[in-house]
N, C-alpha and C positions, 0 to 999 in steps of 0.2 A: 656403532650402527650409523650415527650421524656423519661420521667421517666418510663411510662408504657412500652414503647418500650424496654428499658433496662431490665426491669423485665422479659419481654417475652424472651429476649435473654438468660438470666440466667436460666430461666425455661427450655428452649430448651436444654441448655447445661447440666442441671441436669438430663434431661430425657435420655441423651445419654447412661448412664450406664444401662438403662432398655430396650433399643430397640434391636431388632434382627439385624443380619448382613444385611438382606434384607431391613431393614428400615433406614440404615445409610445415604444413599444418600438423603433421604428426610429431614434429620435434618436441612439442611441449605437452603432449597428451600425458595425463597422469601426474603432472607436476602441480604443486601449489602455485599460487599467483607469484609469490616471492621467487620461487624457483624458475617459473616461466620468465620472469623479468631478467634473471641472470642470463638465461639462454638467449633471449631476444636482444639484450644489450650487446652480447658478443656478436650476434649476427649483424646487427646494425652498425657496429663499429667496423666490421669488415666490409659491409655493403651499405653505405649511408643512403643509397637511393633505392633500397628494397622497400617498396611501398607496402607490400603485404606484411612485412615484419613491423613496419611503423604502425600500421593500422591495428595489428594484433597487440602490439605493446600499448597502444592507446587504450584498448579495451582492458588490459591488465591494470594499467595505471588508474583507470576509472574505478575498477573494482577495489583498488587500494586507497581510493579517496584522493589521489594526487591529480586533481582535475586540470590544473593549469598545464602540467606536463602532458597529460592526455590530450588536451586541446591542441598543444603544439605539435604533437606527433601526428594527429589526424589531419591537421592542416598541411603538414609536409606530405603526407600520403596523398591527399587530394590534389596538391600541386603537381605531384608526379603522375597521377591518374585521375584527372578531373571528371571523367565519365564513369567512374566506378560507383555504382549505386550503393553498395554495401558501405563504402566509406562515408557517404553522405548520411546514411542512416546512423552510423556510429557517431558521427559528429553531432547529430541531433540528440542522441542519447547522452552524450557527454555534456552538452550545453544544458539539457534538461536536468541532469543530475546536479549541476551547479546552480540551478534555479534561474537560469537565463532562458526564459520561455521564448522571448522574441527571436533570439538567434537559433534556438532549437527549431522554431517554426520556419525560419528562413532557410535552414539547412534542409528541411523537409520539402520546402518549395523548390529548391534546386533538385532534389531527388525526384519530385513529381515531374519536372521538366524532362528528366532522363527517362522516366517510365510513368506516363500519365495514368495508366490503368492498373498500376501495381497496388494490390490490396494492402500489402504491408505498409506502404507509404501512407495510404489513406487512413489506415487504422492508427498509425502513429500520430498523424495529424489530428485525428479525432481525439486521441488520448491527451496530447499536449493542450489542445484548446479546451478539453474537458477539465483538466486540472487547473487551468487558468480561468475557468468559469465563463468562457466564451461559448455558451451553450448552442447558440444558433449555428455558428461555424462548425462546432463539434458535431451536431446532428447532421449537417450536410455531408461531412466526411464519413461519418459512421453509416449513413444511409447508403452511400456508395458501396460500402463493404457488404451490408446485408442484402443489397440488391443481387449481388453475385454469390454471396454465402449467407443464405437466410438463417443458418443455424450457428453463425459465428458467435461464440460465447461472450467474448470480450465486448464486441460491438453491441450485442443485445443488452448486456448488463448495463453498459454505460448509457445507452439510450433510455433504458428503464429508469435509471437513476436521475437522468436529466429531466425526464417527464415528471418524476416525483418532485424535484426541486422547483419546477415551473408550475406546480400545482395541478397538473393533469394526471390525477391519481388513477383514473380509469385506464389510460394508456400505459402508465407505469405498471399497474397490476398485470395487465395482459403480457407485457414483455418479461417481467420478472417471473411470472408463473411459467412462461415458456422456458426460461433458463432453468428453473427448478426441475421441470419435467424432463428436459433434455440432458441436464447435468446434475444428477441427484447428489453428487459429492461436492458441489460448488457452494461452500458455506456462505460467501458474501451475498448471494442471491436470496437465500433463505433468511439471512439476517435483515436485509433491506425490506423484503416483503413482510416479515414479521413486525418490524418497526412501523411500517405503514399501516398494517392492520391494528397494531397496538394503539396508534394515534386515534383510531376510531373506537377503541375498546371492543373491537370485533374478536369473538372467541377464536377465529382462525389464527390470531396472533400466536396463541399457545403452540399450535401445531408447527408453525414455521420456525418460531424461536427455539422450541425444544429440539427440532431437527438440527438447527444451527449449533446448538449446544452439544448435541450428540456428535457432530462433526468436529467440533473444537471445544472441549469442555473448559478450556482455560480462557476463552474469549470473554473478558469481563464486560465488554460493551453489550454483548447479547444478554448476559446474565442480568445486567442492570436494566436493560429494556424490558425484560420479562418481569423483573421485580417491580418496576414502576407500573407496568400493566396491572399486576395484582394489587398494588397499593391503590391505584386509581379506582379499582373495582371494589375497594374496601376488603380485600382478601389478605388481611394483615399477616396471618401465619405464613402463608406462602411467600409473601414479600420479604418478611424477616429472614426466613430460611435462605433465600437467594442472596440477600445482603451479606449474611454471614459467610456464604460460599465465596462471595467476591472478596471478603476480607481475609479468608483463608489463602487466597491467591495473592492479594495485594492489600496488606494491612494498612497502607497509607491512602486508601480510597476515601477521601474526604466526603464525597457525596453519599457513600454508603453509611458512614458513621452519622452524618447529618440526618439522613432519612430514618435511620433507626431511632435517633433522638426525637425526630418529629412524630413518629408513630407513638413513642412512649408518651410524649407530651399531649398529643391531640386525641389519641385513641384510648389510652389507658390512664391518662392523667397522672402518670408516675413522673413527676417533675424532677425529682432528684436523679433518677436514672437517666432521664432525658438530658440533664446537665452533664452527666458523665459522658454521654455519647457526643454531645456538642463539643465538649472539651477535646475528645479524640479527633473530631473533625478539624478543630482549630490547631491541634498539634500537626496534622497533615497539611493544613492550609491556613496559616494564621490570618489571611486576608479574606476568608470566606464570609461574606456579609450575611448570608442566610443563617449561618451558625451563630454569628455574633448576635444578630437580632433575636433569633429564637431562644438563645441562651438567656437573654435579658427578659424575654416573656416568661420563661420558666422560673427565673429568679423572682420575678414580680409575683407569680402565682404562689410562691413560697413565702411571700411578704418580706423578701430580702431587699 
């Protein structure tokens, strides 16, 4: 079966020389990235100035983590077609994937020159500056998107997150609730809104966090946020149940082991069991200062 698959790939590559420009994008449909690379290598070897093939190969190489080669290919494609907007966007993605935020933003600046009102460009500029924590510039770009697309999920969510980070919780709640209402399957919005309410010990936290858990039962960050909410409200049974759910998913969650130990020590005064939990936390993270310090407190309580 593998032999037949390989023959199919070689045949697909051989047909490249015969297809029209309109058919090029179909050459690699249904193939894995490695298989696409084989076809594209063949095409580019025959036609070194095929900008479309170079750009497509850049995307495949990016997916495979070969970012230097991807950057080289997209630069060659841009040199051949400097006014191609899609190539500039791909260059921005490749730079960003490699952690080069400055060059990613520079590529997007070139894309903006080509199409100043393009919402995809503005959204990507908003995303790049968002992840680099340049919130003012990000808000400016994202607002351009929401002016024309008031219900754009990504722009609304990032704006809400930025307002939360800047301490404007009222604006954050408005935007995040809008995302939840418009997109009831978008788990990150329910998570962020739940965390925000949990920080106030607001009972609304349970609704949003439980909805997020329903959408992704394996998201340990949400489970932990809900556990901490119950722990802060002195609802220890609920908190412990959630910490154990986290440990069923990830037995190396040092924070969960530590918090179970903390509950045993402070709420039940079961110092021996607390020490056992703190030891588990230190197995997961030997440098966890809270576990080291609280273990010493528990030992002292036992007069050790």
